[in-house]
Structure formats: structure tokens, C-alpha cells
SERO-339183 format. One line per field, with one value per residue: residue in one letter; x, y, z of N, C-alpha, C, O in turn. Coordinates in steps of 0.05 Angstrom, whole numbers, always signed. Example, Ala and Ser with C-alpha at 12.3 -4.5 7.8 and 13.67 -1.06 7.14 Angstrom:
# SERO-339183
rest <- (A  S)
n.u <- (+264  +257)
n.v <- (-114  -45)
n.w <- (+156  +142)
ca.u <- (+246  +273)
ca.v <- (-90  -21)
ca.w <- (+156  +143)
c.u <- (+264  +258)
c.v <- (-66  +1)
c.w <- (+156  +157)
o.u <- (+285  +268)
o.v <- (-66  +23)
o.w <- (+169  +161)
END
This chain:
# SERO-339183
rest <- (M  A  T  H  N  E  L  G  E  K  G  E  Q  L  A  V  N  F  L  L  K  K  G  Y  K  I  L  E  R  N  W  R  F  K  K  A  E  V  D  I  I  A  L  K  D  S  I  L  V  P  V  E  V  K  T  R  T  S  N  Y  F  G  N  P  Q  D  F  V  N  H  K  K  I  Q  L  L  V  E  A  I  N  Q  Y  V  V  S  K  D  L  D  V  E  V  R  F  D  I  I  A  I  I  K  N  K  N  T  S  K  I  E  H  L  E  D  A  F  L  H  F)
n.u <- (+291  +317  +334  +338  +302  +256  +235  +233  +194  +151  +145  +128  +70  +54  +55  +18  -31  -29  -41  -85  -125  -117  -150  -125  -123  -89  -57  -18  +33  +110  +125  +160  +207  +260  +315  +289  +253  +181  +154  +103  +44  -1  -67  -96  -145  -143  -97  -35  +3  +65  +99  +158  +176  +220  +243  +264  +297  +318  +343  +388  +436  +421  +356  +302  +296  +332  +367  +335  +374  +394  +397  +370  +322  +321  +313  +267  +235  +238  +218  +169  +150  +144  +107  +64  +64  +48  -2  -32  -42  -77  -59  -44  +26  +57  +112  +114  +147  +145  +171  +191  +200  +217  +212  +212  +169  +146  +125  +140  +117  +127  +102  +126  +99  +107  +160  +209  +223  +242  +298)
n.v <- (+248  +216  +154  +140  +180  +176  +133  +141  +176  +136  +104  +146  +145  +96  +89  +131  +110  +64  +87  +115  +75  +48  +90  +139  +208  +250  +306  +337  +332  +331  +370  +429  +455  +499  +459  +404  +360  +338  +270  +259  +291  +265  +245  +214  +192  +237  +249  +275  +256  +250  +224  +185  +167  +107  +82  +23  -19  -64  -103  -107  -74  -63  -51  -5  +29  +37  +73  +130  +169  +198  +255  +265  +250  +299  +340  +331  +336  +383  +403  +395  +407  +469  +464  +455  +502  +542  +525  +529  +481  +436  +384  +311  +281  +231  +206  +168  +123  +94  +33  +9  -35  -50  -71  -91  -139  -143  -105  -91  -67  -43  -8  +27  +45  +99  +102  +139  +120  +86  +91)
n.w <- (-276  -217  -204  -146  -126  -157  -133  -74  -86  -97  -56  -18  -38  -29  +29  +35  +19  +45  +102  +88  +88  +131  +166  +168  +167  +117  +125  +107  +56  +46  +76  +98  +142  +160  +153  +150  +120  +126  +113  +112  +140  +186  +220  +268  +312  +336  +349  +327  +269  +251  +197  +177  +123  +98  +35  +5  -41  -25  +31  +48  +55  +112  +151  +119  +158  +199  +168  +196  +226  +287  +282  +236  +266  +309  +267  +248  +291  +311  +265  +278  +324  +307  +265  +296  +329  +294  +271  +314  +342  +386  +405  +418  +399  +355  +332  +274  +230  +162  +135  +74  +39  -35  -91  -167  -161  -116  -61  +11  +62  +136  +188  +239  +297  +342  +337  +349  +394  +401  +391)
ca.u <- (+295  +334  +313  +324  +276  +221  +229  +217  +164  +125  +142  +112  +51  +47  +54  -5  -54  -34  -44  -120  -139  -126  -167  -117  -132  -72  -59  -2  +61  +122  +122  +183  +218  +286  +332  +275  +221  +165  +141  +79  +34  -31  -78  -115  -157  -141  -66  -16  +22  +87  +112  +183  +176  +241  +239  +294  +294  +326  +349  +418  +457  +407  +331  +296  +279  +356  +369  +327  +390  +386  +408  +343  +302  +320  +297  +237  +219  +235  +198  +140  +142  +140  +79  +37  +51  +44  -30  -45  -68  -72  -58  -17  +43  +71  +130  +121  +171  +139  +186  +190  +228  +192  +229  +198  +151  +134  +128  +135  +100  +120  +90  +135  +89  +116  +189  +233  +212  +272  +323)
ca.v <- (+246  +209  +128  +147  +209  +161  +101  +156  +184  +111  +93  +152  +142  +75  +97  +146  +90  +47  +98  +120  +43  +43  +108  +170  +232  +261  +339  +348  +312  +341  +392  +432  +470  +496  +440  +381  +355  +312  +267  +260  +294  +251  +256  +186  +195  +269  +246  +282  +230  +252  +193  +187  +139  +98  +60  +17  -38  -91  -96  -114  -57  -57  -49  +13  +50  +42  +100  +145  +173  +223  +281  +267  +259  +325  +359  +329  +341  +416  +419  +388  +433  +492  +462  +451  +525  +547  +510  +533  +457  +427  +353  +297  +274  +211  +193  +135  +110  +71  +29  +0  -45  -49  -88  -95  -148  -140  -87  -102  -47  -39  +15  +29  +68  +117  +94  +154  +116  +56  +102)
ca.w <- (-249  -203  -190  -125  -122  -164  -109  -60  -89  -99  -31  -6  -38  -21  +51  +35  +15  +66  +121  +92  +89  +168  +176  +177  +146  +113  +133  +89  +46  +44  +97  +106  +153  +151  +132  +159  +110  +140  +90  +113  +171  +188  +239  +265  +330  +345  +346  +301  +270  +230  +186  +159  +106  +90  +27  -11  -53  -14  +57  +39  +77  +127  +147  +118  +188  +208  +153  +200  +249  +304  +268  +229  +295  +316  +260  +251  +320  +310  +249  +285  +336  +289  +256  +315  +341  +273  +255  +341  +353  +419  +404  +426  +377  +347  +312  +264  +212  +154  +118  +55  +5  -54  -118  -192  -164  -87  -30  +35  +79  +158  +203  +265  +315  +358  +320  +363  +430  +402  +378)
c.u <- (+312  +326  +323  +301  +249  +218  +222  +194  +138  +128  +121  +84  +44  +43  +25  -24  -54  -48  -69  -131  -139  -128  -151  -128  -107  -76  -46  +16  +79  +135  +149  +184  +248  +301  +313  +256  +211  +145  +120  +66  +5  -41  -94  -116  -151  -114  -49  +8  +42  +103  +137  +175  +212  +241  +259  +285  +307  +339  +384  +439  +436  +377  +327  +302  +313  +373  +360  +351  +374  +385  +375  +319  +304  +311  +280  +229  +214  +220  +163  +131  +129  +110  +54  +33  +37  +14  -41  -64  -55  -76  -31  -5  +56  +83  +127  +145  +146  +156  +186  +208  +204  +215  +208  +178  +131  +137  +123  +134  +105  +119  +101  +118  +104  +162  +207  +237  +239  +293  +331)
c.v <- (+229  +183  +132  +156  +192  +142  +124  +160  +154  +110  +109  +150  +117  +76  +114  +128  +67  +61  +106  +97  +38  +66  +138  +186  +247  +290  +355  +328  +336  +365  +396  +461  +465  +466  +414  +383  +328  +311  +261  +267  +281  +253  +227  +180  +214  +269  +256  +264  +235  +228  +205  +159  +135  +70  +51  -9  -66  -79  -102  -98  -40  -51  -17  +36  +48  +62  +128  +148  +203  +245  +285  +268  +290  +347  +364  +336  +369  +420  +407  +411  +464  +484  +471  +483  +539  +551  +517  +502  +456  +392  +335  +294  +251  +206  +174  +137  +87  +69  -1  -16  -60  -54  -90  -114  -152  -113  -94  -64  -53  -20  +10  +51  +86  +103  +114  +144  +92  +75  +115)
c.w <- (-241  -195  -163  -114  -124  -136  -86  -57  -90  -74  -18  -9  -36  +2  +45  +42  +29  +91  +126  +89  +120  +182  +185  +158  +143  +112  +110  +76  +48  +56  +96  +113  +165  +136  +135  +138  +123  +121  +92  +146  +168  +210  +240  +302  +349  +355  +319  +297  +237  +218  +168  +142  +84  +68  +9  -19  -41  +20  +67  +56  +100  +127  +139  +138  +200  +192  +167  +222  +262  +299  +251  +250  +295  +297  +254  +273  +316  +296  +260  +304  +330  +277  +274  +326  +318  +257  +287  +343  +375  +410  +413  +392  +375  +325  +297  +243  +184  +140  +93  +42  -7  -78  -135  -177  -133  -75  -2  +52  +111  +172  +229  +278  +334  +362  +342  +387  +424  +396  +417)
o.u <- (+328  +309  +306  +284  +230  +198  +198  +178  +114  +106  +101  +70  +21  +23  +7  -34  -72  -66  -79  -155  -156  -116  -159  -139  -100  -95  -54  +15  +70  +154  +165  +174  +259  +298  +322  +243  +223  +129  +110  +73  -9  -26  -104  -99  -152  -106  -51  +26  +38  +119  +138  +168  +223  +241  +272  +267  +302  +343  +396  +456  +434  +368  +342  +311  +315  +395  +371  +350  +357  +370  +361  +300  +288  +303  +270  +207  +191  +203  +142  +113  +113  +91  +35  +11  +14  +6  -64  -89  -34  -98  -7  -16  +70  +73  +142  +159  +133  +166  +182  +230  +184  +234  +185  +157  +108  +155  +101  +149  +87  +140  +91  +123  +123  +178  +223  +252  +252  +314  +352)
o.v <- (+223  +184  +119  +146  +190  +140  +124  +154  +155  +117  +99  +151  +115  +63  +102  +128  +50  +48  +108  +100  +25  +69  +154  +180  +259  +299  +375  +305  +358  +377  +378  +482  +445  +457  +397  +404  +307  +327  +254  +256  +287  +264  +217  +169  +210  +288  +246  +257  +229  +215  +224  +137  +150  +47  +67  -20  -88  -56  -101  -109  -16  -45  -2  +58  +68  +68  +149  +130  +218  +259  +305  +284  +304  +369  +386  +345  +379  +436  +413  +427  +477  +499  +485  +492  +547  +568  +509  +500  +466  +380  +341  +300  +246  +201  +156  +157  +68  +88  -25  -9  -72  -39  -92  -102  -160  -99  -102  -45  -68  -9  -7  +74  +71  +98  +99  +155  +83  +63  +127)
o.w <- (-259  -177  -152  -99  -108  -122  -81  -40  -83  -64  -8  +11  -45  +6  +56  +65  +27  +101  +148  +87  +131  +203  +202  +138  +163  +100  +98  +86  +50  +45  +94  +104  +175  +113  +120  +135  +128  +113  +70  +167  +149  +227  +220  +315  +374  +369  +296  +313  +214  +231  +153  +150  +67  +75  -4  -6  -52  +29  +88  +70  +105  +105  +150  +132  +214  +203  +159  +239  +256  +312  +254  +250  +281  +306  +251  +271  +318  +302  +250  +301  +343  +282  +270  +330  +322  +241  +288  +345  +384  +409  +415  +371  +395  +303  +305  +243  +192  +129  +98  +35  +0  -80  -124  -181  -131  -84  +6  +50  +120  +171  +243  +272  +340  +379  +353  +403  +443  +402  +422)
END
């Protein structure tokens, strides 16, 4: 497996553990619809929270969250619309990003709630 895939999987597991400690219920991991993949779909206080996880080994080229572009946002919104319809849910939706910088010795996790409001 490619190193970047391993890093991504480790980052997603760190994000799941982080969310569980904050009282989130994990509903789905790596949920797919067409060209979109939602890393984590969670529930917190009756709010559906799709989470995009971005993991990097450094912020040399920018912060991890800077790599979520408008095309990715459009795909995620379309996917979550389909998820809500297919599961017949009546919930508020909030899109979050978990940005992780992970190297051999340390991990820094930043949770950006309502992250798409900033784009």
C-alpha cells in the first residue's frame, strides 16, 4: 500500500477516536456516492456531521484543511444530500474538517466545525 494511503488511514482512525471521545456516534466510514467519498459520517446531538479528514506529515505546503477545494465540497454536499434522502433522515447537517499533522513522534489534531462556511 502506498505511504500516503497508510497516512490517510491512520489519520482517519485518529479522527474517529477523537470524535468518539467528544461524544460523537460514528454512523459510517468511507461512505461513497458517485465520485464522492465521505471519510466519516457522525451524529452529535441530533446533528448529522459529515467529516472530511485531511492528514499531512507537515504544513510545509499549507495546512491540511487548505486541500479541501470547492470541487470536493460540491461532491461532499451532493453525497450527503443523497445519504439523507436514502436514509429518510430529518436532521440538521453540519460539515466539519479534521486536520491532522502526523509525523513519527507527534500528532496535532484540529477540528474545524462548520468548516464549509469559511470557503
